[in-house]
N, C-alpha and C positions, 0 to 999 in steps of 0.2 A: 334424158331420161338419163341420160346416166346423172348428172347431178343426183335426181328424185330417187335411185338405185343406188345411189351414196348414202346419204339419208335415210333414207329403209336400211340398210344395211347398218348406219349406224344404230339407230332405233332398236333394232331388234339385236343388235349386239349388247348397247345398254341393259336392256331388260334383261336378258338371257345371265347378264352379269348381275345382276339385283338380286335376280331370283335363285340365283343359284349359291352367292353369299347370304343369304335368308335362310335357303333350306340346308344350307351344311352347320348353321350358327348353331352353337347348342347351349346350355346352360351353363356350363363352366366356365366358361370364355369371360362370363358380368365378373367371375374374380380370378381371376386366373395373375393376377400380380397380387391379392392379398394373403397378409401371413397366415398361418394357420391356429389354429385357438389352442389351447393349454387343457388338459381336461380340469384342473381346478374352478375354472369360471364358464365348462360347458357344464358340470356335470347335473345342475338341477335343472335342464330340458328334459332328458326321458324321463323323468318323476309329474316335471310340469305334466309333459305329455300321457302322463297314466293320470292322472287326478283329470283331463279332459276326459279320457274315457269311463272314467268313472263314474261321469254322466251319465253315459247311455246302461248300463248294467240297476237292474232294478233293486237286484240285494248284493252288497259287497261280500256277503259272508260266503256266497256263491256265486262268483261271476261266471257271465256263459261266458267270456274270454278271460282264462287267469293269466294273472302276470307271470315276468317269469323271477325265480329266485332272485332274493335283492331288489322286485321293485310292487309287492306287496302292500297292499294300504289295511289299517287297522279299522273294523268299522266300527270300532271302538271313537273315532280320535274325526267320526264323520260329525261335524255340528248341524247340518241344514243342507237340508236337498228343496230346491224351489220349481217343481213342476209347471211344466204351461199353463196349467190351469191359477196356478198364484202367481204367476209372473204378469197373464191378462194381457200379451201382446207388449208389453213394454218393454218385454227383454227376453233372449234366449233361457231355456232352464239353466242353474248352476249349482255349484253346494260350495262350501265354506267346509272348509277342512286342516286341522290343526297337526301336522306332523311332527311333534317331535323328535323323533329321531333326528332331524334336521332344525327342527327349533323353526320351522317357517307356519306364518298364518298362511292359508292358500284362498285366494274367490279364482275361483275355475269353472269358464265362461266353455259352454257347446258353441258349434261353429254351425251355420243355415241347414233347416230342415226344409229339404224342397218340396215334403208335403206340407206346410205352414203357412199358409194366408199371411198371418204375423209377423215373419222372418220378411219375408219381399216388402211387407210393408217398410218394419224397420231400413231394411238397402234403398227402398225407392226414394223416402221420405230428403231430397236431398236434389239440387239444381247448383249450377260449379258456379261458384262466388259466394253460396247464399247464405253463410256461415261463419262470420268470423271472430276470432275466441283466442283468447293471449296472444294477440297481435300477429296471427297468420288467419287460418283457414283452415276449418273441417271438417266433416260431413255431418250436417245435419240432425240424419235420423239416429246415427250411430253416438252423437254428442249427446238427446236427450236420452237417449235408454243408458248411457253411463249417469247421467245428473239421477233419474229416475234409481235407479241401480243404489248408489251412493244415500241419496237419502232413506234407501227402504233397511240398507244393512249398515250403515255407517256405526250404530249405538252398536250391535254387535263384535265387530271388527274391534270396536275404541274396547270395547271389554274387554278378548278373548285376550289381544295386546297386554293391554294393565293386569290381566290376571296370570298369563303366560311367562312377563318379566320385561323389561327393555330390552334384553340380547333378541327376543324372536323378531325376522324379519315381515314385511308384510309383502307375497306372491301375489299379484293378479294376473291370472293366465287367460288366455281365450284361442281358439283356434277357428278360420275361417271368420266370417261375420263377427264372432265372439270377441275375437282378436283385434278390433277396432273399438271394439265396447271398453274393453280390457285398455290399450293401448291411449285412449282417451279419460279413462278414467284413473287413471294413475294422472295424469293431468292435473285432472280436479284434485286427486286429492294433496297431490305437491305443493299446488298453489292454493290449498287451504288445511296446512297441517294440523290444525286444531279440530278437525274432525276427527279426527281419526283420535286427539290423546294429546297431539304434538308429538305422532314419530318421527323422528328424525329423515330427511331425505335419503339419506345413504344408507337406513335398512327398509327402502322400498324397492320391489323389483318390477317389471313387467317383461312378460313374455311375451309375443305375438307368432303364432305357433300360424305357419302359411298368411300371412298377413295380408288385408285389405288396404289398398289406398286409403286414409280418412285424413290425413294432415297436411301442411303444406313444407314445401321444405325448411325452413328456417328451422320450423316447429320439431320438425323429423329429428333437425340435428340437434338441436338447442336440448332435447330429453336424450340423449344418446348413452345418457351418463343412467338411465335408472330403465329407460325401455328396449329389449332384444329383439329381433325380428330374426325367426330360425324361417328358412324357406328350402326344400329339397330340390337339388337338379334344377329340373324346368318346369317347376311349378307356376300357370298362366297368372293368378294373381294377382300378386306383386306385381309384376310385369305389366298388365293393366293398366295402362295411361288414362285410356276413355273414362267417361263417370258410368259409374255402374251401373246405372237405371238404364242407361242407352243400351246397354250390351243383354240384358233380362227384356226388354222391351224391344226388343229389334224382329224386324219380319226376316232376318235371316236367321239360317244356320250357327252355331257358334262357332265352328272351325273357318266357316264363309266370313264370317266378322272379326273372326281373329286375324285372317289374311288381311282383308280390308283396310286394320286397324293397321298393319306392318307395311301394307303402300305409303297408308298417311302420313307413319311417322317418320317414314325415310326420305321427306321433304321437310320436315321441321330441322331447324340449326338447333344444336344444342346449348347456345345462349339463350334465343325463343324460349326454350322450352325452360332455363331455371330462372329466368326472368319473370315468367309468370306466376305472382302470387297463388292465386285460385288453383292454380294445378297438383293434385295433390301425391302425397308418395307415401311409401312403407315406412312407420317408424325406427325411431333407434337407430340404433350399432345393428349391424346385418352377421346372422351366423349361414353360414351358407353350407348344405353337405353337398358336397360332388361325391358323384359314386358312377358316371357314367363319361366313356371319352367317343372320340369322333372314330367312325367306324371303326366301333369294336364293340360283340355282342354283349350283351347280358350286364347285369351289375358288378362292378368291383370292390373290394375293402373302400369304406366310406373316406372320404378326408372332408376336414371343416375347416371354412378361410371364415375369417373375420376381420370388419374394416367397419371405420363411419364413412361409409361415400357421400361426396356431394351432388358431384356430376356424376355421371354413367350409373346410375340406383337404381339397376333393374330394369331399362329402359327398355329393352327389345325383348321383343313375344316371340318366342321357343316355337318354331311349326315340329312339334316331336309331339308320337303318338303317345310318350307319356307327363302331355302337359296337364292334365284333368288328374291323373294314376298317383302324380308325385304331389296332389293337394291334398289327397287322404293324410286323417291324424293316422288310422294304424299305422301306415306306413311309413310316416314323421317318423313316432316311437319307434318303429323297428332297427328305423338306418339311424337316425340318432345316438339308440344303445350300440349298436353295433360299433358307432363313428367314437364313443366315448371310453367304450371297451379297448379299442387299441388304440384309442390315446395312450390309454393308463397303460398300456404292455409297452410302448416304445417309453414312455418315462420309467418306466422300471428299469430297462435297459442303463438305461441312462445314469450314472452316477459319479457326482451329485447331479439334481436336475441342470438344464441348461440357463431355463429361468428361475429364480426364486419368484417366490406369491407376492414378497411385498416389490420388486421390481417389476411384477407385471401389471400388479397396480398401479403403482407407477405410470408405466406404458400405455395401460388405458386410460388414464386421467389427461396424459400428453395428447394422447391421439385425437379424445375429445375437445381439446383444447385447440389442436390443428384444423381440426374441423370444423369451429367456428370460426376461425380466423380465415383460412378460405373460403367459406359460405360470404364471408363480406368482403374479398376481394374480386368474387365472383361476383357481386354486386347482387346479391340473390337478396331478393325485397324483406324490410323487415326482420334481416341477419341487423347480430349485434352482436362486439367483441366482448370473450369474458373478462369480468373485472377481477372479482376474486375466489374463491373455491369455496363451496360453499361448507357451512360450519353446522353441526346440530344447536349452535344458539340460534344462528337467522334459521334455519329449518321450524323452531319452534315458535318465533316472532311471523314470521313469512314476510315479507315486502307487503308493507302498508301503502306504499305510493305507487304511480305510473298506472293507476286503473283506468277498463279501456271497457267502452259500453258496448255489450255484445247487441248486434244487427245484424240484419240483411244485405249489407253496405261496406263499403271501404270506411275505415279507422283509422285517425289521424293517428292515435296512441299506441304505439307496438308494448304496451305493458302488459301486467298480472290483471286476471279477467274478475271484479270482484263477483263473487258469490249470489250475493243480495240482488242484486241488480241480475244477474243470467237470470236465477230463477224467477222475477218478478216479470222480466220479457217470457221468460215460456211456460209461463204455473202460475192461474188463482187458487186460492183457497174457498172450501167451500167453510160452510158452519162447522164442521169439526173440526177443522182448522188441517185437513187432509193438504194438498197440493194435488189441482187437476190440470191436466195440458189446455189453457186458454181455446176457445169457443173459439173466436178467429183466424186461429192457427189450422184447427180442425176441420174448418170450412174452405179455406183453403187449398185444402187437399182434396 
């Protein structure tokens, strides 16, 4: 009897200890060892958030939510606006905007619309390990949407880049569902630079705001020099390791299901997570906006931390009442703007700057190289060591070897995906020469 009581005591103590650790875990713990970001590298984030908010506006001349001074968008620079009627369910609405003040060509994609069935179809078009691409795994539905978007707008983007000059940057930005499409679109462009007129890799940037988990770990680290993820404190989506389709098709309520995810992931070792090639992650370099502290009420002046993590890449669900609120683009835009203003004030108070721009650029390049080497040392599947830094010449020519066949099973090659083979796998051409999704793929859905 005493042995049974002792085992029951140990079990209750263990459960209580786990419950206490889970309930007291806050989002700031994920990045507590990361260095702070600099205003120069974080400067585009509030602007790109404002570009996403512009998609929700019917008239930029008279916006419903007027932006603050310094963040207004010139309606005359809006190149194109695509609505749900024009995308026909292939992608969420988006805009193409040329920011001449900052010399950027921006393609911004909106997030999930809870009232649109087509957005759910994009999100649910995936199974674990369904789509292999570029030596790793990606979300199948988001990849198809990215391919459609590139085929539709590649000529427009190429003409804009040639018209405005080679000093302009090509910026892809998205929120929530759109962030995954923007990230995979960036990978497609980087691997097929000729589609945009030979733009160098150094001129391409992606900002995934409140990102969905859309690519395997090796790809998330490999493209960390061009893809940046921005996460506000406790946001649930970048921390959701389970396939997204399981969340939206679950019979449980979302808080209950998130709690069950926490319970399950507690018993999965870290090395097992890292060695699962099908497990999807938030893409690229991480920028974590921290504004709340443990046992302290209210929001504090936001602080931005940045790193290219390999292990511990936002693996813990935060049981917080702000987990869904921190996912809203309007909150992220406001807090990123406050964080940028705070960083600029701290830099102005320091003369000369502690980190020069050139030195910071070298630091970012070294962090990327170290992250790639760290992924190899941890035996992350398909991870490769860096050979040499990409140059504009190699970017224009592109790698023509190590092509990988895109299929729903594992591939033995870890090289670059061939564009023509990928299109042939997913699409057929009709009599007019337009690409249509293959009938057998539609029937399988």
